[in-house]
Structure formats: C-alpha cells, structure tokens
C-alpha positions in Angstrom: -1.6 35.2 -51.0 -5.0 36.1 -52.3 -3.9 36.9 -55.8 -2.6 33.3 -56.2 -5.6 31.7 -54.5 -8.2 33.6 -56.6 -6.3 34.7 -59.7 -4.3 31.7 -60.8 -6.7 28.8 -61.4 -4.9 25.6 -62.1 -1.3 26.9 -61.8 -0.3 27.9 -58.3 3.4 28.6 -58.4 6.3 29.7 -60.6 7.5 26.1 -61.2 4.0 25.1 -62.4 3.9 28.1 -64.7 7.3 27.2 -66.2 6.2 23.6 -66.8 2.9 24.7 -68.4 4.7 27.2 -70.7 7.3 24.5 -71.7 4.5 22.0 -72.5 2.7 24.6 -74.6 5.8 25.9 -76.3 8.4 23.1 -76.3 10.6 24.8 -78.9 10.5 28.3 -77.3 13.5 30.0 -75.7 12.0 30.6 -72.2 13.4 33.3 -70.0 12.4 33.2 -66.3 12.6 36.3 -64.1 12.1 35.4 -60.4 10.2 37.8 -58.2 12.6 40.3 -56.5 11.4 39.1 -53.1 12.5 35.6 -53.9 15.9 36.8 -54.8 16.2 38.9 -51.7 15.2 35.9 -49.5 12.0 37.5 -48.3 9.9 34.8 -50.0 10.4 31.1 -50.5 11.6 29.7 -53.7 15.3 30.7 -54.1 16.5 27.2 -53.2 14.2 25.9 -56.0 15.9 27.8 -58.8 17.8 24.6 -59.7 14.4 23.0 -60.5 13.3 26.1 -62.4 16.4 25.8 -64.5 15.2 22.5 -65.8 12.2 24.2 -67.4 13.6 27.4 -68.9 16.6 28.4 -71.0 17.7 31.4 -69.0 17.1 33.0 -65.7 17.4 36.8 -65.6 17.9 38.4 -62.2 19.7 41.7 -62.8 17.4 43.4 -65.4 14.1 45.3 -64.6 11.2 43.4 -66.0 10.1 46.4 -68.2 13.4 46.3 -70.1 12.5 42.8 -71.3 9.1 43.8 -72.8 10.6 44.8 -76.2 12.8 41.7 -76.3 10.2 38.9 -76.0 7.3 37.6 -78.1 5.1 36.6 -75.2 4.9 37.2 -71.4 3.3 34.6 -69.1 2.2 35.5 -65.6 0.4 33.7 -62.8 -1.9 36.6 -62.1 
C-alpha cells in the first residue's frame, strides 16, 4: 500500500525489518508481532512466519500491541 511505498525507504516488508533489526542488534531478544490481518488470513505473510522465526526470538499473537509497550526497550516499525 501507499504507506509502505512512500513511508518505508529501503525496507519493504516485515521480514526485511526483522533482518535489519537483527543485524543492528545481534544480541537483542527480538519479539515479533505480526499484523492482525496477516494472522486472520486477510493479508499475505502467514505462511512466511517460519522464515520470520529465524530472525526473532519470540512471536506474539495473542496480546494487544499496547500491552507490550512497557515491556520492551525499543519498538521498530516499517512506517
């Protein structure tokens, strides 16, 4: 969509974001929260979660994102 096309220079997808974060922070414990539309099957990417697992330490699917804010040191977003 337009937010990715114009708001995410260099990194264009979640897998690319995970790779970039892992490269910048190799020792970090990285938690990945897929977009709810991906989990619901309304957007591509769910089949790729196996690949995402290679670049993060945990995948969280059952917690609202705002509940994680006080639990993490940094948040990385595409846009």
